N, C-alpha and C positions, 0 to 999 in steps of 0.2 A: 913259599913260607907265609906270605901275607894272607893267603887263603886259610891257612891253618890258624893264624892269629885271629882272623875274623870268626872262624868257627868256634874258637875258644871263647871269644868275647860274647858271641851269641849264646852259647851254652851257659856261660856264667850269668849272663843277663837274665835268662829264663829262670835259673835257680834263685838268683838274688831277688828277683821280682816276687817269687813265691814267698820267700822269707820276709820281705818287706810287707807284703799283704798280711801275713800272720802278725807281725809286729804292730802294724797299724790297727788291726782288729783288737789286739790285746790292749793297746793304748786307749782305744775308745771305751773298753770295758772297765779299765782301771778306775777305782774310786778316786775322786779328786782329793788333793791335800785339804786339810781342814781350812775352811773359809775360802776355798778356791772354787772357781767354776770348773765344771767338767771340760776336758779338752775337746775341741772341735775336730772334725775330720781333717780340715785344712791344717790345723796345728800338728796333728799326728803325722799327716803325710809329709809336711815340711821337715819335721824332726827326723823321720826315718828315710828321707829321700836319697841320701848318699850312703846309706848303710850298705856295707859289702863292697863298695867301689873304692872308697878312700882308705888310705893307710893312716890310721890314727896313732897317737902316742900312748904308751903305757905309762903308768905312774912311775915305773922304774927308769924311764927315759928311753926304753926300747920302742920298737914299733910293732904293730900287729900286721900280719900279712893280709892281703886282699882275700876275700872269701872265694872259695871254689876254684882256686888255681890248681887244685889237685885232681880235677876232672881228667879222665883219660885223654880227651882231645887237647886239653891244655898242657898236659905232660908231654904229649907228642910234639906240640908246637914249640915248647921250651927246649926239648931235645934237638929238634931241627935247627933252632936258633943257635944253640951251643955248637953244633957241628959246623954250621956255616961260619961261625966266628972263630973256628979252629980251636975250640977248648976241648 
């Protein structure tokens, strides 16, 4: 089961990294706020560094799910975990 979890995390990591790169590129192209300096690569990378991994709060008080937990490899890992826990 640990192998399945590692495979899921690896697959998620690859997909999340792709999205983070897109978000950073968009951040660098964004026009700055009036009277503000354009954002540096370091600022954009820091801002988007945990995107997709953490579970943030919604304004309604609920939480957002982690990204890409619906990948087939992750669904198989979750199903194996449920079976091993007797659910």
